[in-house]
C-alpha angles and dihedrals in degrees: 000000000000115000125204124231112267092241095046111113125199115268097242094051089046088053098048090050088053092052092047091049093048099049095031087226141073119264109253119226122226111237112207129193137189135243109249106167140016123187114173105316096337117106122197120201131184131197101039136086123226136148131234109285093022118132126233133192117221114205124191107179120311100304106047117067128151138164127234137180125229109246102166148343142216118202107317093337121094126211117222134194116208119231087206140032111299095214113139100030120129136183118292091022110161118263113203120186115228100188130242119337100185093127129079129193116248138169145125089289088080093069113114093012134118114217137175125236091275092056095254117138117255096182098077088248126132124293114281117233109180115181100209125076132201134179116276092220093041126226124279116255122216103243090221087059095057115103114238120256104253106143131067122235118224108225095174094240113116099211095049094043090055112026101027103023110193119217126215109266094022123133112222130186124216110203115196145144126224117294103020102106101272095143094041091055092046088052091050094054091046092054098039104037121114090221118127096223130020120205116193124196113193101189121185096338123142113279089235090059095050094063090042092054095048094045103034110020101033098027125183096298092053091045096052094070096030139093113209122199113195122191106157129198098274093061121103115268091249093056089049091050091047088049094061090044093049094049089053092047091053091048089050091052094055092042088057088052087062098258129133111239134196111209117198116186118183102210139017089171093062090050090056093048093051088053091049092053091052095045094048094046092058092049106264110152122243116248113171116034093323097319120122123225091254090068089064095047091050097050096066094036086059098042096043090060087071125073135063122340125204123316092268094049134075128249140253113219103193129197115186121190117220118195115229127186134181092297097049095135089067096042108119093198092056094045091050093049092052091055096051102036125083093236145332138241113202120205111208122213090206091056090047090051088054090058098249115136134223084035097213118166103224094193097054100039128084140173110212096199096047095101085056098054106035133062125248096258092054092052096045089051096050094042093052091047090051091050092055092049090050092053092051092049090049091054099034098110090050091051092047094054094044094246095128119081116210114246097033093101117019094199093052089047089056090047091052089049093048097046100087097050089040092059090050088053096054096042117086132169120238093247096048119098119202113180124209098263095048090045089057093045092053092048091052092048089053093053092046091053090063097035096090126083133053094264095058115118095186089080096047112098091209092058088052095046087050090053092051095048088048091052 
């Protein structure tokens, strides 16, 4: 019998010790699971450990491979939502954890490009390789660390600059139904704004509208300083959700670089519907008109990421579109959006049908920070003009049928006299840019045209005070 020397170690043990000494850390082992269930878009896997938000690769042979994100678990099994189409998967397909995928690549290389919810180019251009990375879900900001909204943001639209002035760092809602010029108005603001960078998130829209918005509404000038994230309606719900989160993360990156960012997201409703699809698929019970509670948790988490940063940072001025239909008063998404946004601009189908664009309803719209970014004269002028317009709208039917006799109400007489020029003032073509200072000069000129004569109420202080108290 041959005896080994006492200090002689087995070869395999010696080799492992060499690897450990070389890498200064033990070699990690990959634990794979298997696919045991699929219902709708929800995949269930057993045998692997992964945390919420981790990515896994599901392999079915050599030709079928998709990625999925962990969205829930039950016992030792995990629930996944695919980022692509799950065609070709079969029972017992391998599930390989890839680790946490909470970071996204960002950088100035994204300017002028169109990407999907995963950050991959859609415009046929070269591959994008940004060097910086930021969290997909953002970092919470201490509310006391945010700088106040003190400066107006010029969006190039006369009616918004004067009657609903938007401040740098404000979050506004654009409430509109289909066919009232929502995309055109967003394109105007993207082209005409004074912001340094524009980030556009097209979430859940029709694929045809994505190309039309980029080529017609945004144009080459707007695209040159923009980043467009497009996740159309045929994308899986997880990709639509990630598209909105990615757009916000990119906006946060440029804000942290000290730049003023305009974030346009179309739409907040599609983002909520994507979250609803995911939540219902993993078994969350519906609460309000089919929407589970997680939807109303996600909304403020997304919106609160916009706004001003610290004093040494830039700002994110965000405009979120909210789709409204005939039953808008009972729409839980619209109600929730109004509560968490800093104002709302309502587009009216009746105004659009009359040929006035942008079809902004002056009576239903409001900017909640306007008093902080405008002077007293600006506020008094706009409030008085809004009051005269409201008086005319309330008596429009009487005027149309000839039931009103001129001279019965001096304030209504002035409103009737003002109306033709007022309609010209609030109308603006899609290729016409009116900056903030020009908007105010035109508003002051309109007021002065009706400030002569004994019957003019625009020069009476009590009428202005009444307008302010009414507002």
